[in-house]
Biopython code that builds the backbone (N, CA, C, O; Angstrom):
import numpy as np
from Bio.PDB.StructureBuilder import StructureBuilder

atoms = [
    (1, "MET", "N", (1.965, 21.658, 1.350)),
    (1, "MET", "CA", (2.017, 20.486, 2.363)),
    (1, "MET", "C", (3.372, 19.953, 2.399)),
    (1, "MET", "O", (3.558, 19.299, 1.373)),
    (2, "LYS", "N", (4.223, 19.960, 3.029)),
    (2, "LYS", "CA", (5.323, 18.725, 2.656)),
    (2, "LYS", "C", (4.853, 17.555, 3.708)),
    (2, "LYS", "O", (4.392, 17.782, 4.826)),
    (3, "VAL", "N", (5.034, 16.424, 3.203)),
    (3, "VAL", "CA", (4.755, 15.193, 3.914)),
    (3, "VAL", "C", (6.135, 13.910, 4.016)),
    (3, "VAL", "O", (6.092, 12.853, 3.387)),
    (4, "THR", "N", (7.041, 14.231, 4.747)),
    (4, "THR", "CA", (7.720, 13.306, 5.196)),
    (4, "THR", "C", (7.249, 12.243, 5.944)),
    (4, "THR", "O", (6.427, 12.418, 6.843)),
    (5, "ILE", "N", (7.940, 10.557, 5.496)),
    (5, "ILE", "CA", (8.157, 9.492, 5.913)),
    (5, "ILE", "C", (9.028, 9.184, 5.861)),
    (5, "ILE", "O", (10.055, 9.599, 5.322)),
    (6, "GLU", "N", (8.468, 7.381, 7.123)),
    (6, "GLU", "CA", (9.687, 6.465, 6.875)),
    (6, "GLU", "C", (9.412, 5.382, 5.708)),
    (6, "GLU", "O", (8.210, 5.143, 5.591)),
    (7, "VAL", "N", (10.248, 4.670, 4.817)),
    (7, "VAL", "CA", (9.645, 3.770, 4.450)),
    (7, "VAL", "C", (10.410, 2.222, 4.313)),
    (7, "VAL", "O", (11.404, 2.028, 3.613)),
    (8, "SER", "N", (9.835, 1.353, 4.998)),
    (8, "SER", "CA", (10.661, 0.183, 5.270)),
    (8, "SER", "C", (11.692, 0.364, 4.265)),
    (8, "SER", "O", (11.881, 1.219, 3.400)),
    (9, "GLU", "N", (12.336, -0.741, 4.648)),
    (9, "GLU", "CA", (13.966, -1.116, 3.358)),
    (9, "GLU", "C", (13.541, -2.387, 3.456)),
    (9, "GLU", "O", (13.364, -2.916, 2.358)),
    (10, "ASP", "N", (13.308, -3.083, 4.426)),
    (10, "ASP", "CA", (12.359, -4.552, 4.300)),
    (10, "ASP", "C", (10.726, -4.442, 3.579)),
    (10, "ASP", "O", (9.544, -4.272, 3.879)),
    (11, "ASN", "N", (11.773, -4.709, 2.253)),
    (11, "ASN", "CA", (10.516, -5.107, 1.586)),
    (11, "ASN", "C", (10.647, -6.341, 0.690)),
    (11, "ASN", "O", (11.341, -7.328, 0.935)),
    (12, "GLU", "N", (9.898, -6.143, -0.353)),
    (12, "GLU", "CA", (9.959, -7.685, -0.966)),
    (12, "GLU", "C", (11.298, -7.352, -2.986)),
    (12, "GLU", "O", (11.007, -7.905, -4.046)),
    (13, "GLY", "N", (12.106, -6.723, -2.872)),
    (13, "GLY", "CA", (12.368, -6.376, -3.942)),
    (13, "GLY", "C", (11.998, -5.242, -4.797)),
    (13, "GLY", "O", (12.729, -4.779, -5.672)),
    (14, "THR", "N", (10.357, -4.652, -4.380)),
    (14, "THR", "CA", (9.950, -4.011, -5.392)),
    (14, "THR", "C", (9.948, -2.647, -5.331)),
    (14, "THR", "O", (9.803, -2.122, -4.227)),
    (15, "ASP", "N", (10.118, -1.788, -6.580)),
    (15, "ASP", "CA", (10.900, -0.296, -6.812)),
    (15, "ASP", "C", (9.791, 0.839, -5.656)),
    (15, "ASP", "O", (8.593, 0.592, -5.514)),
    (16, "SER", "N", (10.246, 1.624, -5.191)),
    (16, "SER", "CA", (9.666, 2.488, -4.644)),
    (16, "SER", "C", (8.295, 1.939, -3.311)),
    (16, "SER", "O", (7.316, 2.632, -3.033)),
    (17, "PRO", "N", (8.531, 0.919, -2.849)),
    (17, "PRO", "CA", (7.448, 0.255, -1.943)),
    (17, "PRO", "C", (6.359, 0.483, -1.122)),
    (17, "PRO", "O", (6.738, 0.789, 0.009)),
    (18, "TRP", "N", (5.177, 0.456, -1.240)),
    (18, "TRP", "CA", (4.067, 1.017, -0.586)),
    (18, "TRP", "C", (3.390, -0.711, -0.445)),
    (18, "TRP", "O", (3.468, -1.659, -1.226)),
    (19, "TRP", "N", (2.607, -0.549, 1.160)),
    (19, "TRP", "CA", (1.888, -1.763, 0.943)),
    (19, "TRP", "C", (0.350, -0.928, 1.621)),
    (19, "TRP", "O", (0.143, -0.004, 2.407)),
    (20, "ALA", "N", (-0.481, -1.843, 0.817)),
    (20, "ALA", "CA", (-2.211, -2.302, 1.323)),
    (20, "ALA", "C", (-2.188, -3.374, 2.434)),
    (20, "ALA", "O", (-1.238, -3.876, 3.035)),
    (21, "ILE", "N", (-3.743, -3.606, 2.541)),
    (21, "ILE", "CA", (-4.998, -4.291, 2.696)),
    (21, "ILE", "C", (-5.302, -4.555, 1.395)),
    (21, "ILE", "O", (-5.450, -3.695, 0.526)),
    (22, "VAL", "N", (-5.412, -5.936, 1.224)),
    (22, "VAL", "CA", (-5.726, -6.197, -0.079)),
    (22, "VAL", "C", (-7.189, -6.517, 0.690)),
    (22, "VAL", "O", (-6.829, -7.013, 1.758)),
    (23, "ASP", "N", (-8.510, -6.484, 0.682)),
    (23, "ASP", "CA", (-10.033, -7.561, 1.434)),
    (23, "ASP", "C", (-10.637, -7.650, 0.147)),
    (23, "ASP", "O", (-11.665, -7.092, -0.236)),
    (24, "PRO", "N", (-9.562, -8.737, -0.735)),
    (24, "PRO", "CA", (-10.629, -9.189, -1.900)),
    (24, "PRO", "C", (-12.505, -9.661, -1.461)),
    (24, "PRO", "O", (-12.824, -10.250, -0.428)),
    (25, "LYS", "N", (-13.422, -9.232, -2.492)),
    (25, "LYS", "CA", (-14.672, -9.385, -2.533)),
    (25, "LYS", "C", (-15.115, -9.822, -3.787)),
    (25, "LYS", "O", (-14.514, -9.612, -4.840)),
    (26, "GLN", "N", (-16.259, -10.482, -3.659)),
    (26, "GLN", "CA", (-17.221, -10.991, -5.139)),
    (26, "GLN", "C", (-17.651, -9.632, -5.660)),
    (26, "GLN", "O", (-18.243, -8.853, -4.912)),
    (27, "ASN", "N", (-17.245, -9.183, -7.488)),
    (27, "ASN", "CA", (-17.137, -8.076, -8.067)),
    (27, "ASN", "C", (-17.394, -8.537, -8.931)),
    (27, "ASN", "O", (-16.506, -9.037, -9.622)),
    (28, "MET", "N", (-18.473, -8.585, -9.245)),
    (28, "MET", "CA", (-19.418, -9.292, -10.662)),
    (28, "MET", "C", (-19.858, -7.782, -11.847)),
    (28, "MET", "O", (-19.470, -7.656, -13.009)),
    (29, "LYS", "N", (-20.778, -6.793, -11.039)),
    (29, "LYS", "CA", (-21.126, -6.388, -11.949)),
    (29, "LYS", "C", (-20.044, -4.666, -12.426)),
    (29, "LYS", "O", (-19.494, -3.824, -11.717)),
    (30, "ILE", "N", (-20.157, -4.800, -13.674)),
    (30, "ILE", "CA", (-19.027, -4.172, -14.368)),
    (30, "ILE", "C", (-20.141, -2.763, -14.402)),
    (30, "ILE", "O", (-21.192, -2.966, -15.011)),
    (31, "ASP", "N", (-19.981, -1.611, -13.887)),
    (31, "ASP", "CA", (-20.702, -0.381, -14.261)),
    (31, "ASP", "C", (-19.760, 1.402, -13.520)),
    (31, "ASP", "O", (-18.876, 1.874, -12.805)),
    (32, "ASP", "N", (-20.562, 1.585, -14.179)),
    (32, "ASP", "CA", (-19.830, 3.747, -13.636)),
    (32, "ASP", "C", (-19.079, 3.278, -11.853)),
    (32, "ASP", "O", (-18.072, 3.832, -11.411)),
    (33, "GLN", "N", (-19.884, 2.149, -11.075)),
    (33, "GLN", "CA", (-19.882, 2.166, -9.499)),
    (33, "GLN", "C", (-19.200, 1.499, -8.714)),
    (33, "GLN", "O", (-19.143, 1.513, -7.484)),
    (34, "SER", "N", (-18.276, 0.452, -10.056)),
    (34, "SER", "CA", (-17.132, -0.858, -9.845)),
    (34, "SER", "C", (-15.991, -0.264, -9.107)),
    (34, "SER", "O", (-15.303, -0.760, -8.214)),
    (35, "VAL", "N", (-15.915, 1.280, -9.850)),
    (35, "VAL", "CA", (-14.849, 1.623, -9.295)),
    (35, "VAL", "C", (-14.509, 1.482, -7.491)),
    (35, "VAL", "O", (-13.802, 0.668, -6.894)),
    (36, "TYR", "N", (-15.399, 2.721, -6.938)),
    (36, "TYR", "CA", (-15.689, 2.678, -5.284)),
    (36, "TYR", "C", (-16.002, 1.189, -4.530)),
    (36, "TYR", "O", (-16.043, 1.112, -3.302)),
    (37, "HIS", "N", (-16.224, -0.020, -5.440)),
    (37, "HIS", "CA", (-16.319, -0.757, -4.861)),
    (37, "HIS", "C", (-15.501, -1.971, -4.948)),
    (37, "HIS", "O", (-15.798, -2.956, -4.270)),
    (38, "VAL", "N", (-13.672, -1.965, -6.374)),
    (38, "VAL", "CA", (-12.178, -2.247, -5.502)),
    (38, "VAL", "C", (-12.418, -1.197, -5.047)),
    (38, "VAL", "O", (-13.547, -1.330, -4.574)),
    (39, "ALA", "N", (-12.071, -0.160, -4.863)),
    (39, "ALA", "CA", (-11.572, 1.194, -3.855)),
    (39, "ALA", "C", (-11.494, -0.024, -2.598)),
    (39, "ALA", "O", (-10.689, -0.811, -2.100)),
    (40, "GLY", "N", (-13.522, 0.606, -2.423)),
    (40, "GLY", "CA", (-13.499, -0.366, -0.568)),
    (40, "GLY", "C", (-12.544, -1.328, -0.214)),
    (40, "GLY", "O", (-12.215, -1.386, 0.971)),
    (41, "MET", "N", (-11.845, -2.388, -1.337)),
    (41, "MET", "CA", (-11.225, -3.817, -0.594)),
    (41, "MET", "C", (-10.137, -3.207, -0.568)),
    (41, "MET", "O", (-9.258, -4.031, -0.313)),
    (42, "ILE", "N", (-9.581, -1.863, -0.737)),
    (42, "ILE", "CA", (-7.840, -1.697, -0.235)),
    (42, "ILE", "C", (-7.707, -0.895, 0.711)),
    (42, "ILE", "O", (-8.561, -0.051, 0.436)),
    (43, "THR", "N", (-7.063, -0.466, 1.948)),
    (43, "THR", "CA", (-6.730, -0.145, 2.957)),
    (43, "THR", "C", (-4.970, 0.117, 2.759)),
    (43, "THR", "O", (-4.108, -0.732, 2.533)),
    (44, "GLY", "N", (-4.800, 1.787, 2.957)),
    (44, "GLY", "CA", (-3.795, 1.502, 2.875)),
    (44, "GLY", "C", (-3.304, 3.513, 2.075)),
    (44, "GLY", "O", (-4.165, 4.313, 1.708)),
    (45, "PRO", "N", (-2.218, 3.697, 2.051)),
    (45, "PRO", "CA", (-1.275, 3.414, 1.746)),
    (45, "PRO", "C", (-0.149, 3.127, 3.739)),
    (45, "PRO", "O", (0.041, 3.748, 4.785)),
    (46, "PHE", "N", (0.089, 2.287, 3.333)),
    (46, "PHE", "CA", (1.207, 2.205, 4.296)),
    (46, "PHE", "C", (2.621, 1.907, 4.090)),
    (46, "PHE", "O", (2.774, 1.206, 3.089)),
    (47, "PHE", "N", (4.443, 2.396, 5.099)),
    (47, "PHE", "CA", (4.869, 2.050, 4.976)),
    (47, "PHE", "C", (5.910, 0.895, 4.876)),
    (47, "PHE", "O", (6.922, 1.003, 4.182)),
    (48, "SER", "N", (5.559, -0.406, 5.729)),
    (48, "SER", "CA", (6.177, -0.461, 5.809)),
    (48, "SER", "C", (5.007, -1.881, 5.821)),
    (48, "SER", "O", (3.788, -1.713, 5.790)),
    (49, "ARG", "N", (5.952, -3.819, 5.894)),
    (49, "ARG", "CA", (4.198, -5.035, 6.063)),
    (49, "ARG", "C", (4.000, -5.094, 7.456)),
    (49, "ARG", "O", (2.919, -5.385, 7.967)),
    (50, "GLU", "N", (4.832, -4.873, 7.958)),
    (50, "GLU", "CA", (4.969, -4.237, 10.128)),
    (50, "GLU", "C", (3.664, -3.444, 9.714)),
    (50, "GLU", "O", (2.572, -3.896, 9.370)),
    (51, "SER", "N", (3.996, -2.414, 9.817)),
    (51, "SER", "CA", (2.638, -1.510, 10.411)),
    (51, "SER", "C", (1.066, -1.469, 9.528)),
    (51, "SER", "O", (-0.028, -0.984, 9.820)),
    (52, "ALA", "N", (1.877, -2.678, 7.618)),
    (52, "ALA", "CA", (-0.159, -3.004, 8.037)),
    (52, "ALA", "C", (-0.749, -3.835, 8.056)),
    (52, "ALA", "O", (-1.976, -3.837, 7.958)),
    (53, "GLN", "N", (0.230, -5.131, 8.240)),
    (53, "GLN", "CA", (-0.446, -6.082, 9.420)),
    (53, "GLN", "C", (-0.603, -5.597, 10.834)),
    (53, "GLN", "O", (-1.744, -5.978, 11.099)),
    (54, "ARG", "N", (-0.162, -5.013, 11.855)),
    (54, "ARG", "CA", (-0.623, -4.479, 12.715)),
    (54, "ARG", "C", (-1.865, -3.707, 12.171)),
    (54, "ARG", "O", (-2.225, -4.582, 11.383)),
    (55, "HIS", "N", (-2.544, -2.975, 12.052)),
    (55, "HIS", "CA", (-3.286, -2.677, 10.934)),
    (55, "HIS", "C", (-4.535, -3.547, 11.202)),
    (55, "HIS", "O", (-5.439, -3.397, 12.023)),
    (56, "LEU", "N", (-4.389, -4.199, 10.566)),
    (56, "LEU", "CA", (-5.152, -5.501, 9.916)),
    (56, "LEU", "C", (-5.465, -6.451, 11.208)),
    (56, "LEU", "O", (-6.478, -7.149, 11.244)),
    (57, "ASP", "N", (-4.394, -6.412, 12.388)),
    (57, "ASP", "CA", (-4.759, -7.480, 13.424)),
    (57, "ASP", "C", (-5.028, -7.180, 14.205)),
    (57, "ASP", "O", (-5.217, -7.980, 15.121)),
    (58, "SER", "N", (-5.376, -4.802, 14.507)),
    (58, "SER", "CA", (-5.824, -4.459, 15.436)),
    (58, "SER", "C", (-7.557, -3.954, 14.968)),
    (58, "SER", "O", (-8.657, -3.766, 15.488)),
    (59, "ALA", "N", (-6.893, -3.910, 13.675)),
    (59, "ALA", "CA", (-9.213, -4.041, 12.916)),
    (59, "ALA", "C", (-9.214, -5.317, 12.471)),
    (59, "ALA", "O", (-9.455, -5.345, 11.264)),
    (60, "ARG", "N", (-9.117, -5.924, 12.742)),
    (60, "ARG", "CA", (-9.516, -7.617, 12.186)),
    (60, "ARG", "C", (-11.070, -7.795, 11.986)),
    (60, "ARG", "O", (-11.580, -8.499, 11.114)),
    (61, "HIS", "N", (-11.703, -7.093, 12.873)),
    (61, "HIS", "CA", (-13.483, -7.146, 12.305)),
    (61, "HIS", "C", (-13.916, -6.098, 11.574)),
    (61, "HIS", "O", (-15.093, -5.738, 11.552)),
    (62, "HIS", "N", (-12.667, -5.369, 10.719)),
    (62, "HIS", "CA", (-13.630, -4.167, 9.897)),
    (62, "HIS", "C", (-13.177, -4.890, 9.091)),
    (62, "HIS", "O", (-12.313, -4.076, 8.766)),
    (63, "PHE", "N", (-12.862, -6.211, 8.078)),
    (63, "PHE", "CA", (-12.019, -6.475, 6.917)),
    (63, "PHE", "C", (-12.732, -8.018, 7.177)),
    (63, "PHE", "O", (-12.758, -8.605, 8.259)),
    (64, "GLY", "N", (-13.312, -8.514, 5.850)),
    (64, "GLY", "CA", (-13.612, -9.746, 4.857)),
    (64, "GLY", "C", (-12.763, -10.779, 5.763)),
    (64, "GLY", "O", (-12.386, -10.371, 6.861)),
    (65, "LYS", "N", (-12.345, -12.491, 5.243)),
    (65, "LYS", "CA", (-12.727, -13.227, 5.612)),
    (65, "LYS", "C", (-10.885, -13.541, 5.057)),
    (65, "LYS", "O", (-10.151, -14.278, 5.716)),
    (66, "ASN", "N", (-10.483, -12.929, 3.958)),
    (66, "ASN", "CA", (-9.448, -13.085, 3.345)),
    (66, "ASN", "C", (-8.502, -11.991, 2.703)),
    (66, "ASN", "O", (-7.913, -11.745, 1.651)),
    (67, "PRO", "N", (-8.773, -11.339, 4.333)),
    (67, "PRO", "CA", (-7.323, -9.994, 3.555)),
    (67, "PRO", "C", (-6.360, -10.631, 3.751)),
    (67, "PRO", "O", (-6.126, -11.742, 4.227)),
    (68, "HIS", "N", (-5.356, -9.209, 3.022)),
    (68, "HIS", "CA", (-3.628, -9.759, 2.558)),
    (68, "HIS", "C", (-3.257, -8.881, 2.610)),
    (68, "HIS", "O", (-3.960, -7.935, 2.254)),
    (69, "VAL", "N", (-1.964, -8.665, 3.072)),
    (69, "VAL", "CA", (-1.050, -7.277, 2.512)),
    (69, "VAL", "C", (-0.432, -7.912, 1.995)),
    (69, "VAL", "O", (0.035, -9.049, 1.933)),
    (70, "PHE", "N", (-0.474, -6.785, 1.490)),
    (70, "PHE", "CA", (0.079, -6.451, -0.408)),
    (70, "PHE", "C", (1.560, -5.394, -0.680)),
    (70, "PHE", "O", (1.568, -4.241, -0.249)),
    (71, "CYS", "N", (2.537, -5.874, -1.304)),
    (71, "CYS", "CA", (3.699, -4.031, -1.245)),
    (71, "CYS", "C", (2.929, -4.369, -2.618)),
    (71, "CYS", "O", (2.356, -5.341, -3.111)),
    (72, "PHE", "N", (3.300, -2.715, -3.054)),
    (72, "PHE", "CA", (2.442, -2.051, -4.304)),
    (72, "PHE", "C", (3.896, -2.242, -4.285)),
    (72, "PHE", "O", (4.666, -2.685, -3.433)),
    (73, "SER", "N", (4.189, -1.367, -6.531)),
    (73, "SER", "CA", (5.927, -0.787, -6.484)),
    (73, "SER", "C", (4.569, 1.049, -6.647)),
    (73, "SER", "O", (3.381, 1.193, -6.935)),
    (74, "GLY", "N", (5.492, 1.823, -6.334)),
    (74, "GLY", "CA", (4.888, 3.333, -6.823)),
    (74, "GLY", "C", (5.573, 3.271, -7.883)),
    (74, "GLY", "O", (5.088, 3.985, -8.761)),
    (75, "TYR", "N", (6.858, 2.514, -8.313)),
    (75, "TYR", "CA", (7.531, 2.786, -9.881)),
    (75, "TYR", "C", (6.870, 3.510, -10.825)),
    (75, "TYR", "O", (7.648, 4.070, -11.598)),
    (76, "CYS", "N", (5.174, 3.792, -11.147)),
    (76, "CYS", "CA", (4.529, 4.245, -11.810)),
    (76, "CYS", "C", (4.322, 5.854, -11.821)),
    (76, "CYS", "O", (4.018, 6.693, -12.669)),
    (77, "SER", "N", (4.667, 5.851, -10.346)),
    (77, "SER", "CA", (3.998, 7.509, -9.862)),
    (77, "SER", "C", (5.031, 8.854, -9.376)),
    (77, "SER", "O", (5.439, 9.202, -8.268)),
    (78, "PRO", "N", (5.181, 9.271, -10.415)),
    (78, "PRO", "CA", (6.202, 10.065, -10.757)),
    (78, "PRO", "C", (6.924, 10.864, -9.138)),
    (78, "PRO", "O", (8.149, 10.831, -9.026)),
    (79, "GLU", "N", (6.232, 11.416, -8.191)),
    (79, "GLU", "CA", (6.377, 11.454, -7.293)),
    (79, "GLU", "C", (6.489, 11.571, -6.473)),
    (79, "GLU", "O", (6.806, 12.622, -5.917)),
    (80, "TYR", "N", (6.180, 10.039, -5.766)),
    (80, "TYR", "CA", (7.269, 8.919, -4.924)),
    (80, "TYR", "C", (8.041, 8.093, -5.460)),
    (80, "TYR", "O", (8.680, 7.469, -4.612)),
    (81, "LYS", "N", (8.456, 7.576, -7.380)),
    (81, "LYS", "CA", (9.486, 7.149, -6.946)),
    (81, "LYS", "C", (10.549, 8.882, -6.757)),
    (81, "LYS", "O", (11.540, 8.994, -6.035)),
    (82, "THR", "N", (10.140, 9.640, -7.346)),
    (82, "THR", "CA", (11.675, 10.436, -7.216)),
    (82, "THR", "C", (11.898, 11.149, -5.827)),
    (82, "THR", "O", (12.978, 11.499, -5.351)),
    (83, "ALA", "N", (10.592, 11.292, -5.260)),
    (83, "ALA", "CA", (10.874, 11.180, -3.502)),
    (83, "ALA", "C", (11.576, 10.438, -2.732)),
    (83, "ALA", "O", (12.159, 10.876, -1.741)),
    (84, "TYR", "N", (11.612, 8.418, -3.355)),
    (84, "TYR", "CA", (12.222, 7.298, -2.845)),
    (84, "TYR", "C", (13.230, 7.828, -3.398)),
    (84, "TYR", "O", (13.725, 8.864, -2.954)),
    (85, "LYS", "N", (13.703, 7.189, -4.475)),
    (85, "LYS", "CA", (14.984, 7.463, -5.151)),
    (85, "LYS", "C", (16.112, 8.717, -4.507)),
    (85, "LYS", "O", (17.292, 8.653, -4.162)),
    (86, "GLU", "N", (15.175, 9.770, -4.543)),
    (86, "GLU", "CA", (16.273, 10.650, -3.535)),
    (86, "GLU", "C", (16.331, 10.321, -2.115)),
    (86, "GLU", "O", (17.307, 10.815, -1.552)),
    (87, "ALA", "N", (15.432, 9.510, -1.262)),
    (87, "ALA", "CA", (16.065, 9.721, -0.312)),
    (87, "ALA", "C", (17.197, 8.202, -0.058)),
    (87, "ALA", "O", (18.110, 8.087, 0.760)),
    (88, "GLU", "N", (16.789, 7.365, -0.914)),
    (88, "GLU", "CA", (17.541, 6.241, -1.352)),
    (88, "GLU", "C", (19.012, 6.799, -1.677)),
    (88, "GLU", "O", (19.999, 6.299, -1.138)),
    (89, "ARG", "N", (19.089, 7.683, -2.436)),
    (89, "ARG", "CA", (20.604, 8.057, -2.626)),
    (89, "ARG", "C", (21.102, 8.942, -1.149)),
    (89, "ARG", "O", (22.248, 8.785, -0.730)),
    (90, "LYS", "N", (20.320, 9.681, -0.577)),
    (90, "LYS", "CA", (21.152, 10.288, 1.276)),
    (90, "LYS", "C", (21.442, 9.833, 1.151)),
    (90, "LYS", "O", (22.510, 10.055, 0.580)),
    (91, "LEU", "N", (20.990, 8.000, 1.492)),
    (91, "LEU", "CA", (21.122, 6.823, 2.946)),
    (91, "LEU", "C", (22.705, 5.952, 1.352)),
    (91, "LEU", "O", (23.662, 6.702, 1.548)),
    (92, "VAL", "N", (22.828, 5.670, 1.033)),
    (92, "VAL", "CA", (24.166, 5.328, 0.173)),
    (92, "VAL", "C", (25.134, 6.516, 0.561)),
    (92, "VAL", "O", (26.290, 6.286, 0.204)),
    (93, "LYS", "N", (24.891, 8.174, 1.438)),
    (93, "LYS", "CA", (26.397, 8.896, 1.216)),
    (93, "LYS", "C", (26.953, 8.489, 2.520)),
    (93, "LYS", "O", (28.101, 8.808, 2.828)),
]
sb = StructureBuilder()
sb.init_structure("model")
sb.init_model(0)
sb.init_chain("A")
sb.init_seg("    ")
for serial, (resi, resn, name, xyz) in enumerate(atoms, 1):
    if name == "N":
        sb.init_residue(resn, " ", resi, " ")
    sb.init_atom(name, np.array(xyz, "f"), 0.0, 1.0, " ", f" {name:<3s}", serial, name[0])
structure = sb.get_structure()
């Protein structure tokens, strides 16, 4: 399956950007279930800050008291980085 997305060029200077809503919760227990607790603190991906913020604003009741929209880098994801760089090259032409 091939997915085509539009990624915002308005980013924080991050290579291959994508955004998520990070909703921090206290997580002191370290065990095999920790990854599920951490994953539950992240909503996304989104491909613009505006899209993530719209979702946060419209579904505010699903989040805790301190959620933030955060710009991540897809640099370490070979598939996403390659697709992003190819799209950038097409824009320049």
